[in-house]
C-alpha positions as CSV (number, residue, x, y, z in Angstrom):
1,M,-35.9,100.5,-144.4
2,S,-35.5,101.7,-148.2
3,S,-36.7,105.1,-149.0
4,N,-37.8,104.2,-151.9
5,K,-41.1,103.4,-150.3
6,Q,-42.3,107.0,-149.4
7,G,-45.8,107.2,-151.6
8,E,-44.8,104.0,-153.3
9,Q,-47.8,101.9,-154.8
10,L,-47.5,98.4,-155.8
11,V,-49.5,96.2,-158.5
12,P,-51.0,93.5,-156.5
13,T,-49.3,90.4,-158.5
14,L,-49.3,87.1,-157.0
15,D,-45.9,87.6,-156.3
16,Q,-46.6,90.6,-154.2
17,L,-49.3,88.9,-152.1
18,K,-47.4,86.1,-151.4
19,G,-44.1,87.9,-150.5
20,A,-45.1,90.1,-148.0
21,S,-44.6,88.7,-144.6
22,L,-48.0,91.0,-143.5
23,L,-50.3,92.8,-145.3
24,I,-52.4,95.3,-143.2
25,D,-56.0,96.2,-144.2
26,V,-56.8,100.1,-143.3
27,R,-60.7,99.2,-144.2
28,A,-63.1,99.6,-141.4
29,P,-63.7,96.1,-139.5
30,V,-67.3,95.8,-141.2
31,E,-65.4,95.6,-144.4
32,F,-62.9,93.4,-143.3
33,A,-65.2,90.9,-141.8
34,Q,-66.7,90.8,-144.9
35,G,-63.5,89.3,-146.4
36,A,-60.2,90.4,-146.5
37,L,-56.5,89.6,-148.3
38,P,-55.1,85.8,-147.2
39,G,-52.9,86.9,-144.2
40,A,-54.5,90.5,-143.8
41,I,-54.9,91.8,-140.5
42,N,-57.3,94.5,-139.6
43,L,-55.4,97.9,-138.6
44,A,-58.4,100.2,-139.6
45,L,-58.0,103.9,-140.5
46,M,-61.5,104.7,-139.2
47,D,-64.0,102.3,-137.0
48,D,-67.3,101.3,-138.1
49,D,-69.0,104.3,-136.9
50,E,-66.5,107.1,-138.0
51,R,-66.5,105.5,-141.7
52,A,-70.7,105.6,-141.5
53,Q,-70.7,109.1,-140.7
54,V,-67.7,110.3,-143.3
55,G,-70.1,108.0,-145.6
56,T,-73.1,110.1,-144.8
57,C,-71.6,113.4,-145.1
58,Y,-70.0,112.3,-148.5
59,R,-73.3,111.9,-150.0
60,Q,-74.9,114.8,-148.6
61,K,-71.9,117.5,-149.2
62,G,-69.6,115.9,-151.4
63,S,-65.9,114.6,-151.0
64,E,-64.0,117.6,-149.5
65,A,-66.7,118.0,-146.6
66,A,-66.1,114.5,-146.1
67,L,-62.5,114.8,-145.8
68,R,-62.5,117.2,-143.4
69,L,-65.1,115.4,-141.4
70,G,-62.5,112.5,-141.4
71,H,-59.5,114.3,-140.4
72,E,-61.9,115.7,-137.6
73,L,-63.0,112.3,-135.9
74,V,-59.5,110.8,-136.4
75,G,-57.2,113.6,-135.2
76,G,-55.0,114.2,-131.9
77,A,-54.7,111.5,-129.8
78,L,-56.7,108.9,-131.6
79,R,-54.7,109.5,-134.7
80,E,-51.7,109.1,-132.7
81,S,-52.4,105.7,-131.3
82,R,-53.7,104.4,-134.8
83,I,-50.2,105.4,-136.3
84,A,-48.6,103.3,-133.1
85,A,-50.7,100.2,-134.4
86,W,-49.3,100.7,-137.7
87,R,-46.0,101.5,-136.7
88,E,-45.9,98.5,-134.3
89,A,-47.1,95.9,-137.0
90,I,-44.3,97.5,-139.7
91,A,-41.6,97.1,-137.0
92,R,-42.2,93.3,-137.0
93,H,-42.9,93.1,-140.5
94,P,-40.6,95.8,-142.3
95,D,-41.7,94.3,-145.8
96,A,-45.5,95.0,-145.1
97,L,-48.0,96.5,-147.3
98,I,-50.7,98.7,-146.5
99,Y,-54.6,98.7,-148.7
100,C,-57.5,99.7,-148.6
101,A,-61.0,99.3,-150.9
102,R,-59.6,100.8,-153.7
103,G,-56.3,102.2,-152.9
104,G,-57.3,105.5,-152.9
105,Q,-58.2,107.8,-149.8
106,R,-57.4,105.7,-146.9
107,S,-54.3,104.0,-147.8
108,S,-52.8,107.2,-149.1
109,I,-53.3,108.5,-146.0
110,A,-52.4,106.0,-143.8
111,Q,-49.1,106.2,-146.1
112,R,-49.0,109.7,-145.5
113,W,-49.0,109.9,-141.7
114,L,-46.7,107.0,-141.4
115,A,-43.6,109.0,-143.5
116,E,-44.5,111.8,-141.1
117,A,-43.9,109.8,-138.4
118,G,-40.5,108.5,-140.4
119,I,-42.1,105.4,-141.2
120,E,-42.1,104.4,-145.0
121,V,-44.5,101.5,-146.2
122,A,-45.7,100.6,-149.9
123,R,-49.7,100.1,-150.3
124,L,-50.9,98.1,-153.0
125,K,-52.3,99.9,-156.0
126,G,-56.1,99.6,-156.2
127,G,-56.6,98.1,-153.3
128,F,-58.6,95.1,-152.2
129,K,-60.6,95.1,-155.2
130,A,-57.6,95.0,-157.7
131,A,-56.1,92.1,-155.4
132,R,-59.3,90.1,-155.6
133,R,-59.3,90.3,-159.1
134,T,-55.5,89.1,-159.3
135,L,-56.7,86.5,-157.0
136,M,-59.9,85.3,-158.8
137,A,-57.9,85.6,-162.3
138,V,-56.2,82.2,-160.7
139,T,-59.0,80.2,-159.9
140,E,-60.6,81.1,-163.8
141,Q,-57.2,80.0,-165.2
142,A,-57.5,76.8,-163.2
143,A,-61.1,76.3,-164.4
144,G,-59.6,75.8,-167.5
145,E,-56.1,73.6,-166.6
146,P,-56.3,69.5,-166.4
147,S,-58.1,68.3,-163.5
148,L,-59.1,64.8,-162.2
149,V,-62.1,64.5,-159.7
150,I,-62.0,61.7,-157.2
151,A,-65.4,60.4,-156.9
152,G,-66.8,57.5,-154.2
153,L,-69.4,57.0,-151.9
154,T,-69.4,58.3,-148.4
155,G,-66.5,57.0,-146.8
156,C,-64.0,56.2,-149.1
157,A,-61.8,58.7,-147.3
158,K,-61.7,60.9,-150.3
159,T,-60.5,63.7,-148.5
160,D,-57.5,61.9,-147.2
161,M,-56.8,61.2,-150.8
162,I,-56.5,64.8,-151.8
163,K,-54.4,65.4,-148.8
164,A,-52.1,62.7,-150.0
165,L,-51.7,64.4,-153.5
166,D,-49.3,66.9,-154.4
167,G,-52.0,68.4,-157.0
168,G,-55.0,67.8,-154.3
169,I,-56.9,70.8,-153.5
170,D,-59.0,70.3,-150.4
171,L,-62.3,72.2,-150.9
172,E,-63.5,70.7,-147.7
173,G,-60.5,72.4,-145.6
174,H,-60.8,75.9,-147.1
175,A,-64.6,75.7,-146.5
176,R,-64.0,74.0,-142.8
177,H,-67.0,71.8,-143.5
178,K,-66.9,68.3,-144.5
179,G,-69.5,68.5,-147.1
180,S,-72.5,66.7,-146.1
181,S,-75.3,67.3,-143.5
182,F,-72.9,66.0,-140.7
183,G,-70.2,68.2,-142.3
184,R,-70.5,71.1,-139.9
185,Q,-67.1,72.1,-138.1
186,P,-66.9,74.1,-134.5
187,G,-66.3,77.3,-135.2
188,Q,-67.2,80.3,-137.4
189,P,-66.8,79.1,-141.2
190,P,-65.1,81.1,-143.6
191,T,-66.9,84.1,-145.7
192,Q,-67.5,83.6,-149.4
193,I,-64.6,86.0,-150.1
194,D,-62.2,84.8,-147.6
195,F,-63.1,80.9,-149.2
196,E,-62.6,82.3,-152.5
197,H,-59.1,83.8,-151.6
198,A,-57.7,80.9,-149.7
199,L,-58.4,78.6,-152.9
200,A,-56.8,80.9,-155.3
201,M,-53.4,81.0,-153.4
202,D,-53.7,77.3,-153.1
203,L,-54.2,77.1,-156.8
204,A,-51.6,79.2,-157.4
205,G,-49.1,77.6,-155.1
206,R,-49.4,73.8,-156.8
207,R,-48.8,72.9,-160.7
208,A,-51.6,71.3,-163.1
209,P,-53.2,69.0,-163.1
210,H,-55.0,69.6,-159.8
211,V,-57.3,67.1,-158.4
212,F,-60.7,67.8,-156.5
213,E,-63.1,65.6,-154.4
214,D,-66.5,65.1,-156.0
215,E,-68.6,68.1,-154.4
216,S,-71.9,69.9,-154.8
217,R,-71.1,73.2,-156.0
218,R,-72.2,74.4,-152.3
219,I,-70.1,73.2,-149.4
220,G,-71.6,74.1,-146.1
221,S,-72.2,78.1,-146.1
222,V,-70.0,78.9,-149.2
223,E,-70.0,78.1,-153.2
224,I,-67.4,76.9,-155.3
225,P,-66.8,79.6,-158.1
226,L,-68.4,79.3,-160.8
227,P,-65.8,78.8,-163.5
228,L,-64.1,76.0,-161.5
229,W,-67.5,74.2,-160.6
230,Q,-67.9,74.4,-164.6
231,G,-64.5,72.7,-165.1
232,L,-65.0,70.2,-162.3
233,C,-68.2,69.0,-164.1
234,A,-66.2,68.5,-167.2
235,A,-63.0,66.9,-165.8
236,P,-63.0,63.1,-166.1
237,R,-63.8,61.3,-162.6
238,V,-62.1,58.4,-161.0
239,L,-63.9,55.8,-158.8
240,I,-63.0,54.7,-155.0
241,E,-64.8,51.5,-154.2
242,M,-64.5,50.0,-150.5
243,P,-66.9,47.6,-148.8
244,L,-69.3,49.2,-146.1
245,E,-67.4,48.2,-143.2
246,W,-63.9,49.8,-144.4
247,R,-66.2,52.9,-144.8
248,L,-67.8,52.9,-141.5
249,A,-64.9,53.0,-140.1
250,Q,-63.7,56.0,-141.8
251,I,-67.2,57.8,-141.2
252,R,-66.4,57.1,-137.5
253,R,-63.1,58.7,-137.5
254,D,-64.1,61.4,-139.5
255,Y,-67.6,62.5,-138.2
256,I,-67.4,60.9,-134.6
257,D,-64.0,60.5,-133.0
258,D,-62.5,64.0,-135.0
259,L,-65.5,65.6,-134.4
260,W,-65.6,65.1,-130.7
261,A,-61.6,65.7,-130.3
262,Q,-62.5,69.3,-131.7
263,Y,-65.6,70.1,-129.6
264,R,-63.4,68.8,-126.7
265,N,-60.9,70.9,-127.3
266,T,-62.7,74.0,-128.3
267,Y,-65.4,73.7,-125.5
268,G,-64.1,71.1,-122.6
269,P,-65.7,67.8,-122.1
270,W,-69.0,68.7,-120.8
271,L,-70.0,71.5,-123.4
272,G,-68.2,69.9,-125.9
273,W,-70.5,66.8,-125.7
274,A,-73.6,68.6,-125.0
275,L,-72.4,70.6,-128.8
276,M,-71.4,67.8,-130.6
277,R,-74.3,65.6,-129.6
278,R,-76.5,69.0,-130.7
279,Q,-75.1,69.0,-134.0
280,L,-75.6,65.8,-135.2
281,V,-78.8,65.2,-133.9
282,S,-79.8,68.5,-136.0
283,A,-78.0,67.0,-139.1
284,L,-80.0,63.8,-138.9
285,V,-83.4,65.7,-138.4
286,R,-82.4,68.1,-141.4
287,L,-83.0,64.8,-143.6
288,K,-86.3,64.5,-142.3
289,K,-88.1,65.3,-146.0
290,R,-85.6,62.9,-147.7
291,L,-85.6,59.9,-145.1
292,G,-89.7,60.2,-144.2
293,S,-90.9,60.2,-140.5
294,A,-90.7,56.8,-139.9
295,R,-86.7,55.7,-141.1
296,L,-85.8,59.3,-139.3
297,E,-87.6,58.1,-135.8
298,R,-86.0,54.8,-136.0
299,L,-82.4,56.4,-137.0
300,L,-83.1,59.0,-134.1
301,K,-83.8,56.2,-131.4
302,L,-80.4,54.3,-132.4
303,Q,-78.6,57.4,-132.8
304,Q,-79.8,57.7,-129.2
305,Q,-78.7,54.5,-128.3
306,A,-75.5,55.2,-129.6
307,F,-74.4,58.2,-127.8
308,E,-75.6,56.3,-124.3
309,A,-73.2,53.4,-125.2
310,H,-70.5,56.0,-126.2
311,V,-70.7,58.0,-123.0
312,T,-70.9,54.9,-120.9
313,T,-68.1,52.7,-122.4
314,G,-65.9,55.5,-124.4
315,D,-66.5,53.2,-127.3
316,S,-67.8,55.3,-130.6
317,Q,-68.2,52.2,-132.1
318,A,-71.7,52.0,-131.3
319,H,-72.5,55.0,-133.3
320,D,-72.6,52.3,-136.3
321,G,-75.8,50.9,-135.3
322,W,-77.3,54.2,-136.8
323,L,-74.4,55.2,-139.5
324,S,-74.8,51.8,-141.3
325,P,-78.6,52.1,-142.2
326,L,-78.3,55.7,-142.9
327,L,-75.7,54.8,-145.5
328,S,-77.5,51.6,-147.3
329,E,-80.6,53.2,-147.0
330,Y,-80.1,56.8,-147.9
331,Y,-76.1,58.0,-148.6
332,D,-75.6,54.9,-151.0
333,P,-78.6,54.8,-153.1
334,M,-78.7,58.7,-153.5
335,Y,-75.0,58.5,-155.0
336,H,-75.4,55.8,-157.1
337,Y,-78.3,57.4,-158.5
338,Q,-76.0,60.4,-159.3
339,L,-73.5,58.2,-161.3
340,R,-76.0,57.0,-163.6
341,Q,-77.1,60.4,-164.2
342,A,-73.5,61.2,-165.3
343,E,-73.0,62.0,-169.1
344,Q,-69.7,59.9,-168.9
345,G,-68.9,56.8,-166.5
346,P,-65.4,57.1,-164.5
347,A,-62.3,57.0,-166.2
348,F,-60.7,54.1,-163.7
349,T,-62.5,52.4,-161.0
350,G,-60.3,50.7,-158.2
351,T,-59.7,50.5,-154.6
352,W,-58.4,53.3,-152.3
353,Q,-54.7,52.4,-152.8
354,E,-55.5,51.7,-156.6
355,V,-57.0,54.9,-157.3
356,L,-54.4,56.7,-155.3
357,A,-51.7,54.8,-157.6
358,F,-53.3,55.6,-160.7
359,V,-54.1,59.2,-160.0
360,R,-50.3,59.9,-159.3
361,E,-49.2,58.2,-162.3
362,A,-51.5,60.0,-164.2
363,V,-50.6,63.7,-162.8
364,D,-47.0,62.6,-163.4
365,Q,-47.4,61.7,-166.9
366,Q,-49.2,64.8,-167.6
367,R,-47.1,66.9,-165.9
368,R,-44.1,65.5,-168.1
369,S,-45.7,65.3,-171.2
370,G,-48.2,68.7,-171.0
371,D,-50.8,66.2,-172.6
372,I,-53.3,64.6,-170.1
373,G,-54.2,60.9,-171.3
């Protein structure tokens, strides 16, 4: 390992963030849980309780007293155990970088302790906050670059098209949510910070123009950053039009078959089935104000019948009994209304394959000429 790393601080550029095989976050676990840099692991200098004690001391007695307390709390065998954890991680990833909140006390202390143990590692100048500014600048820049938005009724496989495109940015994938009331996925959703950072890294890895799915600003528990959202609202749209039966097959795959596979693989068949069923029933109930009591009661009965048929025969097509009226009576009219309210109509309308071919051609043309047509 190069000796010039001792005490070295690196400006958190995109190249630094993408080039390091590991980022070691020495902040407390509670800070890490709120959001971290992409690919980082948490090997804290102080745990949550130790950090809280030092923080209280700082507010009451000042920085020198707080620093002394920190060394008292994290000393002896505890200090050695934390150095050992950093040492082990750096041995596996010699180009690792460490960071704390602002690149000050904690990462500097960790860097010094490691140097005393014969381990040299660089730290990020400005820490998490500086690196976050770098990432958010990527998103702000992308907001001003050419982009296209793929629109279409529910079930038009817009996400599949995003994944098929070189410039496609899968907002729902980063949000771990499919975007509708029924879009919740098993497991914990990302924090807003983690969503923003993953999105920025994705944008940084792809050439403009970027292609996005038509979304509400909120996707599950997260929101699209405002500058990017404003850019998407102003971007030209292309519209997929597919028949109801085709769309039903896509929805059944996405919201029934794939969801069931995720729950089964995560929780096993018995508990997974119960959790999936609970999620889909709850999602339908959440639409009560918009559906009305009578329509909701009818759809819940159809949903119940579909679950019984599904578990008996193993055939998920039974869910078409409640998915079809949900589309034709609720989602389709709502989406048609939104399209009518748009200031500009779609730049192109076609089938799934036609729109895919058009978008690919438009993106290629822009990249060749630098001027979106």
